[in-house]
N, C-alpha and C positions, 0 to 999 in steps of 0.2 A: 504496499498499500504504501509507504512513504517513497520508496522509488516511482513510485507513480504520480509522487503528488496528491493521493487520495487520502480521506479524513477515513480514520479505523479507529477511534479510541476504545472501544470495547472489545477488542478482539476475539472471537466467542460468543459475544452476547446476540441472542439472533437476531432481533433489528436492528443492529450495528451490523452484522454480515452482510444482512441484505441490502443494507443500503451502500459499503462500500463493493458488492458484486454489483447493483444497478451503475456505480460511478463506473467502476470497470469498463461494464460496456458502454455506458457513453462515451467514456474516451476510447474505446477500442471504434467505435463507430465514426467517430473522428479524423484520426489518425490514420487508420487502416477501414476504410467504408469498402471498400470491395471484400475484405475478408469476411467483415461483420456481413453482408450480404448474403455472401454463399454460409456460413453458419447458421444464419437465420433460415435459409429455404431447405436444411439438413433436418428442421421439425417434420417434414412433411417424408412418409415411408418412402412414396416411391423415388424421390432423389436421394435417398440414402443409396436404396437399391440399382439406382442406375450408376452411381459410384462405383458401384462393386461391380459392374458388369450382368445384375444379374436381370435387372428390367426386362434388356435386350435379349437375356437366354445366352449370354457369352461370357463367363466369370472372368474376371478381369484381377493383377495384384493392384491394391490400394495402399494410402498412408492413412494410418489409423492414432487420432491421438488419446491417451487415455491414463488416467493417472491411474491405473491398475499395472501397470506398463513399467514403471519404476523410473524414478529421477536419475540415476546412472545412465539411460539410453534416452532422457530427453522426453520420457513417455510417451514415445511415437514406436512404432514399427511398421514395415511393409510389410500388407499381411493379404492371404490367397484366400478366397469364400469356398467353402467345402461343400454347403448346404444349410437347410432350413432344419433348426431345432426340432424334434419329432414332435415335443410336447409341446413347445413354446414357441408359436407361427411368429413370433414378433422377434426372435431371436434367429441370427447366422454363424454359424459353427466356421471359426477361422484359423488358418495357420499362421504362423509366426515364419518366416519366408528367409529369416537367418538359419534357420535349420532345415535341413532335408527331410521333404515328406514321405519321402517313398517306403520307409519302417511302415506307417500307417494300413498299407495295400497289405502285411503281412502278419497284423495284431491279430489277436483274437479279442471279443468282446469285454472279458474279466481281465485282459491286460492292460485294456484302454483304462478301463475302471481304476483300475489299481492306479495308473498312473495319473489320474485327474482327482484322482479322490483322497490317494494316502498321505500322511503325510511324507515332509522332505525328509525327513530322519529316520522313517522306515523305507523309504528306498533307496535313501543314500545306502543301509545297511545291505542291500543285497544288488549295489551299483547299479541302480536303476535312477533315470533321472524323470520330473516331468515332463509330459507332452506338453509342447509351445500350443496349447489348444485355447482359443476365447473368444466367446459369444459376443456378438455385439447388436446388442437391442435397436431395432430400426424404429421402432417408436420412443426411444430417448434423445433425438436430437443429438447420435454420435457425432462424431469430428472423422468423418472417412472422405478423403478424396484420389479419387481416380488419377488425377495428374502426378503420375512420380516424380516430377522435375521440381516439385516444390520443396522433395527432401533431398535434393543432390546438390553437390557445392557445398555451402555451409553447415547444413545438419549434418552429412556425410564428413566430415573431417572431426565437427564435435563432438557427434556421439558412436562416430566407429562403425558407421554402416557398410558391410561389405557386398558391394552393388556386382561384382562378379558372381559372389554366392548367391545373390538375390535372385540375379536372372537364372543363374541355372537351378537352382529351387523353383523356380517359379516354372519353368520346364516341365520338370518332374512333375509339379501338381497337376499338370495341364495334362496330363498323361494318367494321372491317378482312376482306377475304376469307380462305378458307382459305390458310393459308401454310405448309401441311404440303410441298406440295412445294418450294418454297424449299426450308425446312429440310433436306430429301432432299439437294436440290443444292449447298447451301452445304458441309455438313458431309459431305459423299462422300468417302472415303479416297482420298488421291491416286493418282494410276494409277503402276503399277509397268513398267520394263522387263520384268520378270518374277517370276512370282507367288511371295510371301513363304512362305518355310518355315515350318512350323508352329511350329517351336519357337523361332520371335523372333515370332509373331502374338500377343504378351500384348496390345498396346494396339490389337487390331485390334476390341476388344472382350470383354469379361468374360464368364465362362461364367454360365449361369444358374443360378437355385436350382434348379431340376430338377436337371438336369447337375450340378450339384454332390452333389446327395444321391446319384444315381446311381453318380459315381464313388466318392464314401464304401462304397456298399453294395458295390461291385466288389471297394476294396481289403482286403475282409473275407475274402471269397474266395481260392481255392487258385488261384496264375497258372496250374495245369493248367485249371482249370475251361473250359469252352466259352464260358462266357459274358463271356472277356476277349477271344473273337473277335467279340462279335455283342452290344455294351457297350447297344445300344439308345440312344443318346444324339441329341439333337436339334443341337448344334453340329460343323458340318462340318470342323473342326479335330480332335477327341479321338478318331475313330478312328485317326488315323496317331498321334496323341500315345500312345493307351495301348498301342498296337503297340509304341512305339519304349521309351516304359516298360519294357514286358516282356521286349525285345530286351536293354536294358542291365541290367536287373537281374533277369532270369529267361531267361536264355540257354537252358539246359537244356529249356523249355515250347516252342523253334520247333520247327516241322514244318521241312520240307527245303525246302521253297519258301518259309518265312518266312526261313531262314537267308538264300536267294540273295538275298532282298527285302534283306534289312539289309544285305547285302555291298553290294550293289549301291548303295544309299545313302551307306554308310561312303566308299566310291570314290569317287564323285562330289565329297562333300562333301570330303573328305581330298587327294584325288589333283588332283580337278579345281578345287574350290576354289566350287560349286552353292551357287548363296544368299550369294556373298559371304565363304565359309568361309575359314581361314586354313589353308593346305594343310601335307601336312608337308616338303616343299620348303622352305614358306617357315622355319617352324620350324628346320628343320635350318639354314638361313643364319642364323636368329638364336643359336643352339647357337656357331655358330663366331664371332661377335661378342663374344658372353656370353665365350667361351673366352679369348680375348683380353683382354678386360679384367681379367678375375680373377688373367693371369700367373701368378705363382710362388704362388699359393695353394691350397697342396696339397687342405684343404678344399673350399675352393670348387669345383677344379677337379674333385674326385669327383664331387660335387652335377651338375655338367655331363654328366660322364660318363655317368651313371645315367640322366640324363634322355635324353641320346643315345641308350643301348642301347634304355629303351623306345620310343623313335620308330622306331627301325631294326625294332623287335620289332614293332609296330605295323605299320609299311611292308611286311615280310613275311607280316604274317599276310592282305593286301588282296590 
């Protein structure tokens, strides 16, 4: 901040950081308007994909600037797009062309997983290194530049970019076979001993824009409307989530069959701990311990008793 003449009196204070960031953006716009305009355009997914050659269907190397690439190398790398992440459509899997990509063709899924997700220490013990893969989030305005000339000259000398090696590795990357099946296996969700409950499945994939629009239209309808029972969504998790939303918030709209279904779900969770849920018996034990901890504090004891009465009423209703 000081080097750029920017006021940043309270570093790490949220409001001060925001003001300093805005001031830096204004300075960049004033001093480098073309760079500012280019970076601003990368808010659009299509612009990002075009810089990687993916919009044209012809993958090409690109300069990527990211805080995750490290200060030693100037936070930049020349990368090659390998494909779309199989579970997150807004992420592109990319290879750092400082390294030879040919080994990818011979690796099995478990080997790739090990070299992506195990610690550096564990890999070093086996004489292995982390694979130079990184995902680029195309919906987060990443800095990606298809014109490699921007990294030649000064940046090459300063951060040790070996262009002969990069060009060699680029040719190898272009000749790699289709790796879609490899990524499907590498990023497949871990097998579970029992199916995950939809209420806890947030990170098993985000809702598509199409389904999000359908849900928004549904929220504008009366909960008694038949559309709530036939939401017409693509995501297999959503019909059950829609049903549970209605059962929790609009129980008066449930049919007799739906009330029995909801009650069975509640009993499975609260009495038998289905899906790892905390049971009412667990809560009652915790309340006993809490009552002993608060001792003679009348106010705290009254709160414990109120919660205990609620739990007992809930148990009786099941």
